[in-house]
N, C-alpha and C positions, 0 to 999 in steps of 0.2 A: 479350488480356484487358486490361480498363481497371480500374486500380487508382485510387480516389479517397479523398482524406482531407479531410473538412469541419472547419471551425472548431469547436472546443469552445465550447458555449453554456452550459454548467453554470455557475451563478453563482460568480464568484470563481476559476475554473480559470485557471491561468497555463501549464501544461504543454501540449506539443503532441505528436500522436501520431507523426509522422515528421519528422526535420530533414533539411536538404539532403544532407548526407554520405551518409546512409542511402538517399535519393532515388536518388542517383548510382549507388550498388551495384545497386538494383534495375532502373534503366534500361539498366544495362549487360547485364543478364540478359534483355532486350527486354521489360521491362514498359512499359505505357503509362500514365503517372500524371498525374493531374489533381489539383490542390488547391484549396481555396477561397481566394479573396483575403483576405489577411491572416492566413493560417493560424499563421505563424511568429512574428507581431510580439510576443507576450507573452515569447517565449524568445529574442528577439534576433536572429530571421531574417526578413529582408524578402523580399518575393515574388520579386525579382531574384535572389536566391540560389538559389531552388528553379528558376527558368528556366534559369539558368547551369547546372544540373545535368541538364536534359532535360524537367522537367516542364512542364505547362501549367497557366495560372491561369484559373479560372472565377469570373466576378463573381456568377452566378445559383446561389444554394444550391440551390433545388428541382431545376434542371437537373444540377447535379453529382450529387445523390442518386440521381435517377432514372436515371442513365446507369451506375451503378457495377455493375461485376461482382465486384469485391472492394473492400469498404468498411472502411477502417482509421480508428477512432478511439480515443479514452482512455476518455471516460466512456460509460455506456449511452446507447442512443439514446432521445430524446424520444419519447414514445408517439405523438404527433401526426405524426411524421415518417416513422412505419414504412409507410405507405399510399403514401409517395412512391418507395420502395423497388422494383425490379422482383422478380417472382418468380424465385426460384433464385439471387439475389445471396448472395454470402458475407460476413457481417458480422462483423468481429472487434472486440471491446472488452471491457472490464469489463462484467460483466453482473448480478452478485450474484443468481444464479439462485436460490438457497435462499430468498431473501426478495423476488424480484419474480415472482411467479407469474404475475399478469396480463399483464406484458411478455413472458415466456416463451410463454404462450398465444397473444400477438398476433403474435410472430415466427414461430411455426409456422403460424398461420392465414394469414399474408402468405407462406408457403412460403419464408422466409429461412433459409439454413444459417447459424445463429448460433454463432460460438465463444465460449465466456467465458475471457477470460485468467486469471481466478482459479482456473480448474479444470485448467489444464496440469498435468499430473501430475509429481509432484517425483521424476523419474528422472533418471540421470546424462545422457541424450541429450538432455534438455528443459532443462537447468539454463540454458542460453544464451537461454531463452525466459521464464524466471522473473520476471515483472513484481512480483510480490508481494515478491520478496526485493530487487530493486534499488530498489524505492520505499522499503520498510522501512528499508534501510540509511541513505538519506538522512534519513528521518524520525528515526532515532536520534541522527543529527548534529545536525539542527536543534533537537530537544528539548533537547539541551545547551546549545546556544547560546542558545537562549531561558531556559533556567534560569539561566545564568550572567548573563545580561542583567539579569534580574529581581531576582536575588539580591542582597542588600545586603552581601555578603562577596566578596573575591576568592577563586578557586579555589586557587591555589598557596600552599604555606608560603613566607614571606619571612624573611629575616634583616635587620633593619634596625637602624639606630643607635638608634632608639626603643624596641627590643624585637623579639621573634619575633611573626609573623603565623601563626597555625595554618592548616594546610589546611581548606578547606570539606569537609564531609562530603557526599556525594552518594549515594543510595540508589536502585539502578534494580530494578523489579519487573518480571519477565520478562526471560529471557536468549535470546530467539529472535534474529533477524537485527537488529531495531530495537535491542533491549536490550544485545547485544553490541558493537554501534556506539557505543551510547550509552556503556558502559563505556569503551571504547577512547577517545573523545573526552574524557570528563571525566578520564580519567588523563592524556592529553596535556596538558589545561589544569593539571595538578597536583592535583587534587582526591584526597581520600582516598575510595574507591569502595567499596560493598558491593552485592550483588546477592541477589536471591531468585528462585527459580523452583520450581514445583511437580515439574519433572522432575530427579531426582537426577543424570541423565546428562550434565546440562550443567555440572555443578560444575567439572569439569577445565577446561572452555572459560573459565569465568569467571576462575579463578585464573591461568590462562596470560595474561589480560590484566592481571593486576595487582591484581584486585580482591578483596575476601573473600567468600565464600559464605555466606550466611546460611541455616542449616538450621532447619526448623520440622517436628516429626513430624506428618505428615498421614495417616500409613497408606499404603495402597496408592495410587499415583498412576502418572503415565507419559505416554507419548504415543502418537499415532496412527500408522498406517503411513506417513502423509506428514510427520511430524515435528512436527505441531501438539500442544499441551498438551491431555490430556483435560479435559473439563468436570469440576469438583468436586462432591462431594455438599454439602448444605447444612451438614452436621457439620464435613465438611473445611473449608468457607469459615470457619465460625465459629473453628476452630483457627487457620487462617490469619491471620485479622485480629487475633486476639490477640497471636499472635506478631510481627506487622508494626507494631503500634501502638507497642511499644517502640522499635523501629529508627527509625520515621518521626520520633518525638519527638526523636530525637538527631541526626536529619538537618537539613542546611540546604536541600538540594534533593532532592525526590523526582520521579522519573521513573516512570510506569506505562506498560507497553507491552502488558498482557495482553490476547489476544483470541482468541476459539474461532471458527474458520471457519464461516461459515454460521448463527452463532448471535449473539445481543445480546451484547456484552462484558460480562463480569462486573464488578460492583462490588467494587474492591480497597481503596480508601481512602474510609473511611466518616466520617460526620460526627463520631463520637467519636474516631477517629484523629486527624482535623483538630482538634479541641479540644486534643489533646495536644501539637501541633507549636507551636514557638517562634514568637514575632512576629517578622518579617522573613523566615522561610523561605518556600520556593516549592514548588509542585505542579505537575509539567506532564504533562497527560493525552494520550497518543499515540492513544488508541483513541476519540477524539470521534465519528468517522463509524460506529463499531460500537454506539453507545450510550454510550460513555464508561466509565472505571474510577472516577472520582471522584463520590462521592455529592453530588448537589446543585449541581455546578459548572455553570453556564450554558454551553452549547455555543456556541463560536464567540467566546468573550469572554474578556477578562482581567480578573479581579475580585479585590478584596480580602475576605478573610473573617477578620475578628478578627486582622488583622495578617499572615495568611499569603496569599500571592498565588496565585491559582488560574489557570493558563494552559490554557485548554481550547480551543486552534484545531483546527479540521480541516484536512485537507490539508496537513500539514507539508511534505511534498516540494515541494508548489506554491511554498514559500518559496524555493526555490533552482531556479527553472524551468529555467535553462540546462542544468545537469547532470541535473536529473530527466527534461527531455525527452531528453537524449542518450542515457540508459540505457534509458528505456521504448523508444525509437525502435530502440536496438539490439536490445532483447528482439523486438520487432514484427519486425523485419528477419529476424532469425534465424528466426522462425517461418515467415514466408513463404518463403525460402530453403529451408528443409528440405523444402517440398513443392512446389517450383517445378520445373516440367517445362521445361528450357531448350530442347528441341526444338520443343514446342508453344507455349512462351512463355505458359504458363498456371499458375495455382494449381490444384493437384489435390487434392481431399479423399480421402484414402485410408482408406476408412472401417473398414479392418481394422487400421489402424496403431494402436499402443498410444496415443501422444499424440492423435490425434483422438479416439478412443474416448473420452478421458478429459476433453476439453474442448468437443467438439460437443454442443450443448444440442438444437438443432432441426434438422430436415432433411427435405425432400420432404413437408412440410406435418403433420410429427408433432413432438412432444418424444420426441427419441431417446435422451436420457442416462437411463439406468435409475434413478439415484437421484433426479434432478430430476423424473422421471415418477412415481415413487412418491411424493415429496412433494406433487406437485399433485393425486394421486389422494386424498389425506387429506381428510376433511371440515373 
Protein backbone atom coordinates (compact mmCIF):
# COMPACT_ATOMS: atom_id res chain seq x y z
CA UNK A 1 0.00 0.00 0.00
CA UNK A 2 1.33 3.40 -0.98
CA UNK A 3 0.88 6.22 1.54
CA UNK A 4 1.23 9.71 0.08
CA UNK A 5 1.50 13.06 1.85
CA UNK A 6 1.13 16.22 -0.27
CA UNK A 7 2.22 19.71 0.78
CA UNK A 8 -0.44 21.87 2.37
CA UNK A 9 -1.69 24.52 -0.05
CA UNK A 10 -4.14 26.32 2.25
CA UNK A 11 -3.01 29.97 2.51
CA UNK A 12 -0.82 30.58 5.53
CA UNK A 13 -0.75 26.96 6.70
CA UNK A 14 2.61 26.17 8.29
CA UNK A 15 1.83 22.78 9.85
CA UNK A 16 2.57 19.46 8.14
CA UNK A 17 0.67 16.20 8.36
CA UNK A 18 3.56 13.81 9.01
CA UNK A 19 7.04 14.44 10.43
CA UNK A 20 10.11 12.25 9.76
CA UNK A 21 10.05 10.47 13.14
CA UNK A 22 6.57 9.12 12.45
CA UNK A 23 7.38 8.30 8.83
CA UNK A 24 10.12 6.05 10.21
CA UNK A 25 7.59 4.23 12.43
CA UNK A 26 5.29 3.53 9.48
CA UNK A 27 8.12 2.46 7.20
CA UNK A 28 9.17 -0.09 9.83
CA UNK A 29 5.67 -1.52 9.62
CA UNK A 30 6.11 -2.07 5.90
CA UNK A 31 4.49 1.07 4.54
CA UNK A 32 5.65 2.58 1.26
CA UNK A 33 5.64 6.34 1.84
CA UNK A 34 6.00 9.10 -0.71
CA UNK A 35 5.99 12.80 0.15
CA UNK A 36 5.76 15.87 -2.01
CA UNK A 37 9.02 17.81 -2.31
CA UNK A 38 9.23 20.55 0.31
CA UNK A 39 6.54 19.00 2.50
CA UNK A 40 8.15 19.71 5.86
CA UNK A 41 10.09 22.92 5.29
CA UNK A 42 7.61 25.17 7.14
CA UNK A 43 8.00 22.98 10.24
CA UNK A 44 11.78 22.66 10.02
CA UNK A 45 12.05 19.31 8.20
CA UNK A 46 14.10 19.09 5.00
CA UNK A 47 13.37 16.49 2.32
CA UNK A 48 16.62 14.74 3.25
CA UNK A 49 15.24 14.02 6.73
CA UNK A 50 12.31 12.15 5.20
CA UNK A 51 14.54 10.26 2.78
CA UNK A 52 16.72 9.19 5.71
CA UNK A 53 13.70 7.50 7.29
CA UNK A 54 12.85 5.53 4.15
CA UNK A 55 10.41 7.82 2.32
CA UNK A 56 10.69 8.78 -1.33
CA UNK A 57 10.22 12.34 -2.61
CA UNK A 58 7.98 13.28 -5.55
CA UNK A 59 8.41 16.53 -7.43
CA UNK A 60 5.16 16.09 -9.39
CA UNK A 61 2.13 16.79 -7.19
CA UNK A 62 -0.41 15.39 -9.65
CA UNK A 63 1.50 12.12 -9.99
CA UNK A 64 1.71 11.87 -6.20
CA UNK A 65 -2.03 12.38 -5.75
CA UNK A 66 -3.04 9.96 -8.48
CA UNK A 67 -0.85 7.14 -7.14
CA UNK A 68 -2.01 7.26 -3.49
CA UNK A 69 -3.76 4.29 -1.93
CA UNK A 70 -3.87 6.14 1.41
CA UNK A 71 -3.55 9.92 1.32
CA UNK A 72 -2.75 11.82 4.54
CA UNK A 73 -3.01 15.58 4.82
CA UNK A 74 -3.98 18.24 7.33
CA UNK A 75 -6.44 20.56 5.57
CA UNK A 76 -9.45 19.47 3.53
CA UNK A 77 -8.64 18.72 -0.13
CA UNK A 78 -9.07 21.43 -2.77
CA UNK A 79 -12.15 20.51 -4.84
CA UNK A 80 -10.16 20.78 -8.07
CA UNK A 81 -7.80 18.01 -6.93
CA UNK A 82 -10.45 15.39 -6.25
CA UNK A 83 -10.55 14.19 -9.85
CA UNK A 84 -6.83 13.40 -9.59
CA UNK A 85 -7.42 10.84 -6.84
CA UNK A 86 -8.01 7.28 -7.92
CA UNK A 87 -11.31 5.60 -7.01
CA UNK A 88 -10.98 3.57 -3.84
CA UNK A 89 -8.32 5.83 -2.37
CA UNK A 90 -8.60 6.35 1.40
CA UNK A 91 -8.32 10.06 2.19
CA UNK A 92 -7.62 11.24 5.76
CA UNK A 93 -7.77 14.92 6.80
CA UNK A 94 -9.85 17.60 8.41
CA UNK A 95 -13.07 17.82 6.36
CA UNK A 96 -15.56 19.98 8.30
CA UNK A 97 -18.28 17.69 6.89
CA UNK A 98 -21.26 19.45 8.49
CA UNK A 99 -20.40 22.64 6.61
CA UNK A 100 -18.83 21.22 3.44
CA UNK A 101 -21.74 19.46 1.79
CA UNK A 102 -20.53 19.99 -1.78
CA UNK A 103 -17.09 18.63 -0.95
CA UNK A 104 -18.60 15.55 0.72
CA UNK A 105 -20.80 14.87 -2.31
CA UNK A 106 -17.80 15.17 -4.65
CA UNK A 107 -15.75 12.77 -2.50
CA UNK A 108 -18.57 10.25 -2.70
CA UNK A 109 -18.96 10.71 -6.46
CA UNK A 110 -15.24 10.09 -6.92
CA UNK A 111 -15.59 6.88 -4.82
CA UNK A 112 -13.11 8.13 -2.23
CA UNK A 113 -13.24 6.64 1.26
CA UNK A 114 -12.97 9.89 3.22
CA UNK A 115 -12.11 9.95 6.92
CA UNK A 116 -12.82 13.19 8.78
CA UNK A 117 -10.38 13.72 11.63
CA UNK A 118 -12.82 16.01 13.45
CA UNK A 119 -15.26 13.12 13.67
CA UNK A 120 -12.98 10.64 15.42
CA UNK A 121 -15.16 9.65 18.41
CA UNK A 122 -14.11 10.80 21.88
CA UNK A 123 -13.66 7.39 23.40
CA UNK A 124 -10.73 6.10 25.42
CA UNK A 125 -9.28 4.00 22.60
CA UNK A 126 -9.26 6.98 20.25
CA UNK A 127 -7.70 9.57 22.57
CA UNK A 128 -4.31 9.16 20.89
CA UNK A 129 -5.95 10.11 17.55
CA UNK A 130 -7.70 13.26 18.81
CA UNK A 131 -6.33 16.05 16.60
CA UNK A 132 -8.91 18.53 17.89
CA UNK A 133 -7.59 18.27 21.43
CA UNK A 134 -3.90 18.30 20.51
CA UNK A 135 -4.28 21.41 18.36
CA UNK A 136 -6.65 23.18 20.78
CA UNK A 137 -4.10 22.65 23.54
CA UNK A 138 -1.51 24.59 21.56
CA UNK A 139 -4.06 27.24 20.55
CA UNK A 140 -4.74 27.96 24.21
CA UNK A 141 -1.03 28.43 24.86
CA UNK A 142 -0.53 30.71 21.85
CA UNK A 143 -3.58 32.80 22.77
CA UNK A 144 -2.05 33.67 26.15
CA UNK A 145 1.32 34.49 24.60
CA UNK A 146 -0.42 36.83 22.13
CA UNK A 147 -2.45 38.38 24.93
CA UNK A 148 0.67 38.97 27.02
CA UNK A 149 2.50 40.45 24.04
CA UNK A 150 -0.21 42.99 23.24
CA UNK A 151 -1.17 43.79 26.84
CA UNK A 152 0.27 47.05 28.15
CA UNK A 153 0.84 45.46 31.55
CA UNK A 154 3.07 42.66 32.75
CA UNK A 155 1.28 39.53 33.97
CA UNK A 156 2.96 38.78 37.35
CA UNK A 157 2.80 40.75 40.57
CA UNK A 158 6.16 42.32 41.41
CA UNK A 159 7.51 43.91 44.56
CA UNK A 160 9.86 46.73 43.52
CA UNK A 161 11.68 49.56 45.27
CA UNK A 162 9.27 51.93 43.52
CA UNK A 163 6.20 50.10 44.80
CA UNK A 164 4.11 47.00 44.15
CA UNK A 165 2.98 46.08 40.61
CA UNK A 166 -0.31 44.22 40.80
CA UNK A 167 -0.88 41.09 38.72
CA UNK A 168 -2.79 41.46 35.45
CA UNK A 169 -6.32 40.10 35.34
CA UNK A 170 -6.90 37.47 32.65
CA UNK A 171 -10.40 36.18 31.89
CA UNK A 172 -10.81 32.93 29.93
CA UNK A 173 -14.22 32.24 28.37
CA UNK A 174 -14.65 28.54 27.69
CA UNK A 175 -12.92 25.84 29.72
CA UNK A 176 -12.45 23.13 27.13
CA UNK A 177 -9.00 21.94 26.09
CA UNK A 178 -7.93 25.36 24.75
CA UNK A 179 -9.38 27.21 27.71
CA UNK A 180 -7.77 24.97 30.32
CA UNK A 181 -4.37 25.32 28.66
CA UNK A 182 -4.89 29.10 28.51
CA UNK A 183 -5.65 29.11 32.25
CA UNK A 184 -2.55 27.06 33.04
CA UNK A 185 -0.31 29.23 30.84
CA UNK A 186 -1.62 32.53 32.21
CA UNK A 187 -1.16 31.24 35.76
CA UNK A 188 2.43 30.19 34.97
CA UNK A 189 3.06 33.76 33.80
CA UNK A 190 1.78 35.03 37.12
CA UNK A 191 -1.58 36.50 36.12
CA UNK A 192 -4.70 36.54 38.27
CA UNK A 193 -7.01 34.28 36.27
CA UNK A 194 -10.77 33.79 36.19
CA UNK A 195 -12.74 31.58 33.82
CA UNK A 196 -16.31 30.91 32.72
CA UNK A 197 -17.97 27.96 31.03
CA UNK A 198 -21.61 27.04 30.50
CA UNK A 199 -20.85 23.53 31.81
CA UNK A 200 -20.84 23.49 35.63
CA UNK A 201 -18.98 20.18 35.51
CA UNK A 202 -15.70 21.95 34.61
CA UNK A 203 -15.65 24.16 37.72
CA UNK A 204 -13.44 21.73 39.59
CA UNK A 205 -10.92 21.60 36.73
CA UNK A 206 -10.76 25.39 36.56
CA UNK A 207 -10.15 25.69 40.30
CA UNK A 208 -7.53 22.93 40.24
CA UNK A 209 -5.46 25.12 37.91
CA UNK A 210 -5.59 28.03 40.34
CA UNK A 211 -8.26 30.11 38.61
CA UNK A 212 -11.53 31.49 39.94
CA UNK A 213 -14.68 30.06 38.34
CA UNK A 214 -17.23 32.72 37.35
CA UNK A 215 -20.79 31.56 37.98
CA UNK A 216 -23.74 32.89 35.95
CA UNK A 217 -27.19 31.36 36.43
CA UNK A 218 -28.27 30.29 32.94
CA UNK A 219 -30.77 27.63 33.93
CA UNK A 220 -30.28 24.17 32.45
CA UNK A 221 -27.07 23.81 30.44
CA UNK A 222 -24.60 20.97 30.01
CA UNK A 223 -22.58 19.11 27.44
CA UNK A 224 -23.04 16.62 24.62
CA UNK A 225 -22.07 12.95 24.84
CA UNK A 226 -18.74 13.91 23.25
CA UNK A 227 -17.98 16.55 25.89
CA UNK A 228 -18.82 19.64 23.83
CA UNK A 229 -20.84 22.49 25.33
CA UNK A 230 -24.48 22.49 24.23
CA UNK A 231 -25.72 25.49 22.24
CA UNK A 232 -27.49 28.09 24.38
CA UNK A 233 -30.94 29.55 23.77
CA UNK A 234 -31.28 33.27 22.92
CA UNK A 235 -32.50 33.94 26.46
CA UNK A 236 -29.53 32.12 27.96
CA UNK A 237 -27.12 34.02 25.69
CA UNK A 238 -28.60 37.33 26.86
CA UNK A 239 -28.14 36.36 30.53
CA UNK A 240 -24.61 35.17 29.83
CA UNK A 241 -23.61 38.41 28.10
CA UNK A 242 -24.96 40.51 30.95
CA UNK A 243 -22.93 38.50 33.45
CA UNK A 244 -19.77 38.51 31.35
CA UNK A 245 -19.86 42.25 30.70
CA UNK A 246 -18.87 43.11 34.26
CA UNK A 247 -15.97 40.62 34.33
CA UNK A 248 -14.66 41.78 30.95
CA UNK A 249 -14.72 45.40 32.15
CA UNK A 250 -12.45 44.44 35.06
CA UNK A 251 -10.04 42.36 32.95
CA UNK A 252 -6.79 43.29 31.24
CA UNK A 253 -6.87 40.32 28.85
CA UNK A 254 -9.96 38.39 27.70
CA UNK A 255 -9.51 35.13 25.76
CA UNK A 256 -12.52 33.49 24.10
CA UNK A 257 -12.46 29.79 23.17
CA UNK A 258 -16.17 29.00 22.72
CA UNK A 259 -17.03 26.76 19.77
CA UNK A 260 -19.97 24.48 19.01
CA UNK A 261 -18.93 21.54 16.84
CA UNK A 262 -20.52 21.60 13.39
CA UNK A 263 -22.02 25.06 13.87
CA UNK A 264 -20.94 28.68 13.67
CA UNK A 265 -19.11 29.87 16.76
CA UNK A 266 -21.37 31.93 19.07
CA UNK A 267 -20.85 35.65 19.58
CA UNK A 268 -19.60 35.89 23.16
CA UNK A 269 -18.04 39.36 23.41
CA UNK A 270 -20.44 41.98 22.04
CA UNK A 271 -19.85 45.59 21.01
CA UNK A 272 -21.47 46.67 24.27
CA UNK A 273 -19.03 44.54 26.25
CA UNK A 274 -16.07 45.96 24.31
CA UNK A 275 -17.29 49.48 25.09
CA UNK A 276 -17.12 48.63 28.79
CA UNK A 277 -13.50 47.48 28.65
CA UNK A 278 -10.53 49.62 29.69
CA UNK A 279 -8.18 51.25 27.21
CA UNK A 280 -5.05 49.14 26.98
CA UNK A 281 -6.85 45.84 27.45
CA UNK A 282 -6.73 42.98 24.94
CA UNK A 283 -9.24 40.47 23.56
CA UNK A 284 -7.92 37.31 21.87
CA UNK A 285 -10.44 35.29 19.82
CA UNK A 286 -9.55 31.60 19.46
CA UNK A 287 -12.65 30.79 17.38
CA UNK A 288 -11.89 32.82 14.26
CA UNK A 289 -12.05 29.86 11.86
CA UNK A 290 -15.49 28.99 13.23
CA UNK A 291 -16.82 32.49 12.65
CA UNK A 292 -15.40 34.18 15.74
CA UNK A 293 -16.58 34.92 19.28
CA UNK A 294 -15.93 38.68 19.20
CA UNK A 295 -18.54 40.84 17.50
CA UNK A 296 -17.12 43.01 14.73
CA UNK A 297 -13.52 41.80 15.07
CA UNK A 298 -11.98 41.65 11.56
CA UNK A 299 -10.81 38.09 10.87
CA UNK A 300 -7.07 37.52 10.54
CA UNK A 301 -6.23 40.98 11.78
CA UNK A 302 -4.98 42.68 14.93
CA UNK A 303 -6.91 45.91 15.30
CA UNK A 304 -7.43 48.72 17.79
CA UNK A 305 -10.97 49.51 18.85
CA UNK A 306 -11.20 52.58 21.07
CA UNK A 307 -8.00 51.57 22.85
CA UNK A 308 -8.88 47.87 23.13
CA UNK A 309 -6.67 45.57 21.03
CA UNK A 310 -8.59 42.85 19.20
CA UNK A 311 -6.49 39.84 18.20
CA UNK A 312 -8.52 37.75 15.75
CA UNK A 313 -6.02 35.45 14.06
CA UNK A 314 -6.94 32.09 12.54
CA UNK A 315 -4.85 28.94 12.95
CA UNK A 316 -3.19 29.74 16.26
CA UNK A 317 -1.47 26.31 16.39
CA UNK A 318 0.19 27.26 13.09
CA UNK A 319 2.19 29.88 14.98
CA UNK A 320 4.10 27.05 16.65
CA UNK A 321 4.35 24.72 13.63
CA UNK A 322 7.15 22.50 14.89
CA UNK A 323 5.23 21.25 17.90
CA UNK A 324 1.82 21.52 16.22
CA UNK A 325 3.08 19.28 13.42
CA UNK A 326 4.67 16.89 15.90
CA UNK A 327 1.44 16.23 17.80
CA UNK A 328 -0.78 16.21 14.69
CA UNK A 329 1.58 13.72 13.09
CA UNK A 330 1.45 11.61 16.24
CA UNK A 331 -2.37 11.58 16.14
CA UNK A 332 -2.37 10.64 12.47
CA UNK A 333 0.21 7.89 12.95
CA UNK A 334 -1.83 6.44 15.82
CA UNK A 335 -4.86 6.24 13.52
CA UNK A 336 -2.89 4.49 10.77
CA UNK A 337 -1.27 2.05 13.21
CA UNK A 338 -4.62 1.19 14.79
CA UNK A 339 -5.88 -0.22 11.49
CA UNK A 340 -2.62 -1.39 9.95
CA UNK A 341 -2.42 -5.02 8.92
CA UNK A 342 1.23 -5.93 9.51
CA UNK A 343 0.99 -9.13 7.48
CA UNK A 344 -0.64 -7.59 4.44
CA UNK A 345 1.23 -4.29 5.00
CA UNK A 346 -1.87 -2.22 4.39
CA UNK A 347 -4.44 0.00 6.08
CA UNK A 348 -7.70 -1.88 6.57
CA UNK A 349 -11.01 -0.02 6.81
CA UNK A 350 -12.84 -2.04 9.44
CA UNK A 351 -16.36 -0.86 8.72
CA UNK A 352 -17.80 -2.39 11.88
CA UNK A 353 -15.23 -0.71 14.16
CA UNK A 354 -16.54 2.04 16.46
CA UNK A 355 -13.83 4.49 15.46
CA UNK A 356 -14.30 3.95 11.73
CA UNK A 357 -18.07 4.21 12.07
CA UNK A 358 -17.63 7.56 13.74
CA UNK A 359 -15.27 9.21 11.27
CA UNK A 360 -15.77 7.54 7.85
CA UNK A 361 -17.87 10.00 5.84
CA UNK A 362 -17.92 8.53 2.32
CA UNK A 363 -17.29 5.01 1.03
CA UNK A 364 -18.09 2.99 -2.12
CA UNK A 365 -19.59 5.99 -3.88
CA UNK A 366 -21.97 6.95 -1.08
CA UNK A 367 -22.18 9.24 1.93
CA UNK A 368 -22.09 6.55 4.61
CA UNK A 369 -22.05 8.54 7.85
CA UNK A 370 -25.67 8.69 9.08
CA UNK A 371 -25.49 12.19 10.61
CA UNK A 372 -23.83 13.74 7.56
CA UNK A 373 -26.19 11.88 5.24
CA UNK A 374 -29.17 13.27 7.15
CA UNK A 375 -27.73 16.79 7.05
CA UNK A 376 -27.23 16.63 3.27
CA UNK A 377 -30.78 15.35 2.79
CA UNK A 378 -32.20 18.56 4.29
CA UNK A 379 -33.32 21.19 1.75
